[in-house]
N, C-alpha and C positions, 0 to 999 in steps of 0.2 A: 504493499500500499504506500503510495506517494503522499507527500504532505498535503497536496491539494485535495486528494481523495479523503484524507483524514479530516480536514477542515469541513469538507462537504458533508461527511457523515455526522460530525458534531452539530452543524447547523440544521440538519434534518430533525434533530431532537428539540429544537428551540422554536417556540411559537411566535414570539414577537419579532417583527421584521427589523425594527430598529436595533434590537439586541443582536440579531444575526450579523448585522454590519459591524457593530461594535466588537463582538466576539471574534469575528473574522480578522479584524485588524490586530487584536490582541494576540491571537494564536499565531498569526503570521510573524509578528514581532518576536514572540517567544521562540518559535521554531527557528527563526533566522539566527537568533543569538546562540541557540543550542547547537545548531549545525556548524556554525562558524567555530564554536569552541571545540567541538569534536574534531573538526578538520585541523585545528591548530595542534591537537594531540596526536596527529599522524594518521587519522582515518581518511579513507577516500570519501568523496561526496556522497556516494550511494550508501556506504556504511554509516556515515555520520547522519544522513537523513533517516535511515531506519532506526538507528539508536535513539535519535531525538524523539521520533514518533513512539517508540517503545516506552521511553521514559514518561511520555505524556499520559499513558494509560489507555484503557479501552475507550474508543470515541463515543460509543453509545452512553456509557456511564458518565463520561466527562460532559457530554451534551445535556444529559438529564439533570446533572447537578447545576450546570450553568443556567439551564432553563428555570430551575427553582430560584436561583439567585437573581437573575436578570429578568424580572417580570414587573409589570406595572404595580405601583404601590398606591395606597390610599392613606392619607393622614387623618386617621379617625378622630384623634383628639381635637384637631382644628375643626373638623366637620361637626363634631358634637357641640363644640363651643358656639358655632354659628347657629345650630338648631336651638341651643339654649337662648341665644340672643333673640332669635325669632319669637320665642315664647314670651320673653321679657317685653319685647317690643309690643306685642299684642295686648298684654296685660296693662302696660303703661298707657298706651293709646286709648284703651277702653276706659281707664280711669279719667284720662284727660277729657274724653267726651262727656263723662258723667259730671265732672267738676264744672265744665263750662256750659252744661245743658245744651250742647250743640245739636242742631237739627241734622248736621252732617255726621255720619257714623265714622269716627276715626278708626274704629276697630275694623269695620268692613272694608274700607278703602285700603287700609294698611295690610289687611289679609290678602287682598288682591295683588298689591305690590309685592308682597313677600312670595306669593306663588309664582309670579312672573320672574322675580329675582332668582328663585330657586331653579326655574327653568333655564335662565340665562347661565347660572352657575354650572349646571350639569352640562350644558352645551359647550361652554368654555373649557370645562374639565376634560371632556373627551376630544376637544379640538387640539391639534398639534401646535403647542406654543412656539415651536421653532419657526413658524411662519413669520414671527416677528423679526427673526434674524435673516430670513430669506427676502422679505419684501418690506423692509422698514421705510424706505423712501416713498413707496407707493401709498402705504397706510398713512404716513406722515402728510403726504400731499392731500389725501382725501380729508383728513381731519382739519387741515388748514383751510380747505375750501368750505367745510362746514362752519368753521369758526368765522370766516369772512361773511358767510351767508347770514349767520346769527347777528353780526354787527349791522349788516345792511338791512335785514328784513325782520330780525327777531323782535320780540316784545319786551320792553323794559318794565320791570316791576319795582317800584320804589327806586327808580334811577339805576337799576342794575339789570344785567342780562343773567337771569338764573341759569339758563342753559349753558352759558359760557363757562361757568365754574367747573362743571363736570367734564365738559368737552376738553377743557384745558388740562385737567388731571388725567384724561385718557392719553394725552401725549406722553405721559411719564413712562409707562412700560414700553412704548414705541421708541422712546429715546434710548432705552437699553439696547434695542436692536440697532440703532444708529451708531452708538458707541462700539458695539460688537463688530459691525460691518466695517467701520472706518479704522479700527485699531491697527490693521495691517499697514496703513499709511504713516504710522508713527506720528511725529509732531504735526505734519500736514493734516493728518486725520483728526488730531486733537483740535486744531484751529477750525477745521470744517465742522466738527462736532459742536464747538462753542457757538459758531454762527448759526447753524441749523437749529440747535437746541434753543436759541433765543427767539425763534419764530413765534411760539405761543405768548411770549412776553409782550411782543409788539402788538399781537392781535388783541390781547387783553387790554393793553394801554389804549388802543384805538377804541375799545369799548368802554373806556374809563372805569375798568374794573380793578381797582387797586388791590382789593382782597384776593382776587384770583392771582395777580402778579406775585404777591407775597407768598401765597401757598406754593406756587409753582417754582419760584426762583430759589426757595430754600432747598427743595428736592433736587432741582437742576444742579445747584452748586455741590451738594453732597455727592451726587452721582458722578459728576466730573472729577471731584477729588478722589473718590474711591477708585475710579478707573485709572487715574494717574498713579495713585498709591499702589495699585496692583501691577504697575509697569506695563500697562497695555500699550502705551504710546512712547515707550522708551524711557529716556532720562527723566527721573522724577523731578529734579530741581527745575529743569527747564519747563517741564509740564505744569508744575504748580505755578511758576511764574506766568505762563501763558494764561492759565485759568483765572488767576486773581488780577492780572493786568487787564484782561478782557472784562472781568466783572466790574472793575472800577472804571475803566476807560470807556466802554461802550455806553453805559448809563450816563456818564458825564458828558459824552459827546451828544447823546440824545437830548439831554436837558439843555445844553448850550444851543443846539439847533432850534429847539422849541422857543427858547428865550429870544434868539436872534430874529426868528420869523414870526414872533408873536403868537405862537400856538399855545393855548392854555393847557397846562398839565393836569389840572384838577378843575372841576366845575364848582360853582358857588356853593352847591349843597355839600360837597366833600370838604371844602374849606371851612364851612360853618361847623361841620362835625368835628374837624380837627381842633378848632378853637374851643369846642365844648369839653375837650379832654382836660383842659387846664382850669376849668370853672366848675362850680358845683351848684347848678341851678335846677332843682328838682322838677319844676313845672315845665321845663323845656321839652319839646318833642324829642329831642335827641337823647336826653338822659332819662326820660320817664321809664322806659322799659328796663334799663339797667338798674336804676334806683329801686324800683319795685321788686325786681328779682333779688337784689341784695337784702331787702327787708325780709323777703320770704325765706331766704337761706339762713338769715340770722335767727329766725324763729323755729328752725328745724329742731326736732327732738330725736332722742336716741332710737326709739322703736316705731313711732308713728308721728303723724303730723296733722296739719290743718289746712284747709283750703281757703282760709280767710284772706290771705294776701296773695297767694299764688294764682288765684283765679282772676287777678287784675293784671297779670303779666301778658302782654300781647305776644302772639306767636310762640308761646311756651312749648308747644308740641314739637317745634323744630329748633328754635334758637336756645331755649333754656330747659331742655329735657332733663339734664342732670340736676338742675335746681329743683325741678318738679319732683324728681325721685327723692331727693333729700327732704324736701318739704312735705310730701304726701306719704312716703313710705318709711321715712326715718333715716337718720345718719348711718346706721348700721347697714341698711339696704343700699344706700348710696356708695358706701365703702366697698361692698361686695361687687357692685356693678363696675366700679373702677378697677378692682382687682381682676375681674373677668376680662376687662378691656386690656389690661397689662398682660394677661396670659395670652390673649389673642395676638398681641404684638410680639410677644416672645416666640410663640409657635411660628409666626410668619418669618421672624428673623432666623430661626433655626432652619427652616426650609431653605432659605437663601444660602445660609452658611455651609450646609452639607453638600451643595452642588459642586461637582467637579467640572461640569461644563461651564465655560465662561458666560455663555448666553443665559443658561439657567440661573447662574449666580446673580447676574445683573438684572434679569427680569424679576426674580424673586426679591431682590433688594429694592427695585423700583416699587413693587407692590407694597412691600413693608414700609418704605419711607412715606408712601401716600397715606397709609393708615396712621403712621406715627405723627406726621405733621397735622393731619386733620384732628386727631385726638388731642394732641398737645395744645393747639390753638383753642379748641373747644373747652378743654378743662380750664385753661387759663381764664377764658372769658366767663365761665360759669362759676368757678370756685375761687379765683385769685383776684382778678381785677376786671370787674364787669364793664368798666369803661373801655376795655380792650375792644369791645364790640364796635366802638366808634372808629377804630382804625381798620379792623377787619370785620366788615359787616357780614359778608357771606360765609357762613360756617355751617358745618353739618357733622354730627357724631355718627360714625359708621354703625349701621344696623339699628340705631335707636331713634335718630331724628326722623320726624314725619316727612313724607314726600316720596313720590315715585323715583325721582332722579337719584336721590341719596341711596334708597334701598336697592334699586337695580344696579347702580354703580358698585355698591359695596359687595353684593353677591358676585358680580362679574370679576372683581379684583380677587376675591377668595377663590373663584373658579380657576383663575389664572395661576394662583399660588398652588392650588391642588393639582393643576396640570403640570406645573414644574416638578412638584414632588412625585407625581405619578411616573414621570420619565427619569427619575433619579437613577443613574447607572445605565440608562438606555441611550443617552445622547452624548456624543463625543464631538468636540470641535478642536482637537489638537492641531496646533499650528506647526509643530516641529517635525513634519513628515519628511522623510527622505525623498530626494528628488527622483530617485529610481529605486525600485524594490530590489534588495540584494538577491533574494531567493529567485525572483523572476529572471534576474540577470544570469545567475548561475544555470538556471534551467534552460534558458535560451542558448547558453554556451554548450550545454550538453547536447542539445538538439543539433547544433551546428557541427559538433565533432562527429556525431553519429552519421550525419548526412555526408561527411567527408569520407 
């Protein structure tokens, strides 16, 4: 039996097509090294080949064991956490409806959104996430066109484009594909990544969505620094210099151009909101929501609460859902929800960290950072400084804030994380491949000698 026949027999025992390709590469590399070592010991090529194959073991047994190891996986703890959040969401939104005596059933609408979100999650889970690495520029272009369409024809709600927030965050996992695709160009690839990755920032600025810019730019900078730190683009020092020089230089140039040509960076409404940060005027429209939420949080009890104040907080079902939980269900319940959120973030981070594939690692990291930044800003606004909402108006807590966009987006991101974990050990994107396969070269030489 030759080495090619051996590998073919091993592959016949494996079900997953991706695993077949990965295992074929690994077996070829291993056999190549073994044959070369035996030849250096004085054996002929034929003898070295047979001895290497013999040392590998029975191909059927080897293939069966590899099939057991290299198969799709399901991160059950993360999935269970998502299911638990779904139940919490329904309970909380049901109570919201009761407290506000709303004619609209928060429970029913949220249940519909969750069902749709679960469907999206399952679809993304079974979808091959490596499509992000194969067609990042195409997907990026489509999202850019959608963003431009929203700015031109979208509906403003309280001077913001609600759709633009989640569309911009959808750029994040695709940016992982951009970084992965351009890493081979080294420093030129890094500069192109900086420029291309800034596209959503300019789209959001054209839509006067400062909140969107802040959310995105934090993730964008972390991803660039992680890629540079992993030496995707060569020299780290030069890479960090390019990232931070661009980070400071491009915004400065944009601001100077706006000032020179008289382009307003903020509208009057946003300027007034910023002024309100440094004042304490309870009856102002800008601060009524945050001041009332602060009072409700201050009156929270350990195990249970009251609806006396929380029922006066506008948009509590979306903007202040954590305050609502602390106020209505008690401080202990609020702490448990935060602990569950931290566990979700931890599991997401672990999925990214265990990936050997460059693409899998960066896509997992992109999804994790999206949840981390959303959760961080939301917790700051709800529990630390409620005037923070005057700077970053558009906020959503993954899985808990009311609304179709937030729920479907959250489940889609988890579906992508589960897809990355599902393909752990099945996807390889090694870059240090030999220009020519040594075994194939020796095999061709043997064929040539026999023909002579």
